[in-house]
N, C-alpha and C positions, 0 to 999 in steps of 0.2 A: 129779700132775695137779691135785689139789685146791688146792695152793698157787699154781699158775700162774693159776688163775681169779681170784685176788685182785687181780691187776694190772688186770683189766678193770673191777673195781669201785672202784678207787682213782683211776681216770683222771679222772672228772668232778670230784670234789672237788679233785684236783690242778690241773685246768684253772682252776677258779674261784680257787684260792689263788694260782696264778702270775699270773693276770690281775690280781688285786688288788695283788699285790706289784709288778708292773711299773707299774701305774697310780700307785701311791704313789711309786715311784722316779722316774717321769717328772714327777710333781708336785713332788718335792723338787728336781729339777734345773731346774725352771722351765718345763717344756713345758706349754703350755695344751692340754688335751684336753677337748673338750666332752662326750665320752661314752666310757666305757672299752671298749665292745664294737665299736670301729672295725675294719673289715676289715684295715687295715694292721697293727694290733696283733695281730690274731688269727693272722697268719702267724708272728709272733714267739713268742707263748705256746703255740701248738699245736706248733711245732717243739721248743721246750724240753721240753714235757710228753711228746711222743713219744719223744725221746731218753732222758728219765728212765725212762719205762715200758719202753723197749727194754732198758736196762741192768738194771733191776729184774727183768724177765722172764728175761733171760739168766742172771742170778745164781740165780734160783729154779730154773730148769731145770737148771743145772749142779749145784746142790745135790741135786736129785732124780736126777741121772744121765741126763738126757734131752737132746734137741737140738730145735732149731726144726723141722727136717725131720720128726722124729717127732711133734711137736706138731700140725703141719698135715696129717700123713698123706702126705707126699711120699715117693715111692719111685723 
């Protein structure tokens, strides 16, 4: 359980780093973006980060021998 909580603490830095990475990639491909925190971009980087956190959490839980249902207390 202790390792599963790590996922919640890496999410914000991961969001910021994916935001900056996508912003740089868009600039390299010549897209003009006035501001990196546009709502259109947020759907992209939030989706990427959510998928990464899901797989990371799934891996941590599998390593601990637990499941998502057990984590949320679903019966």
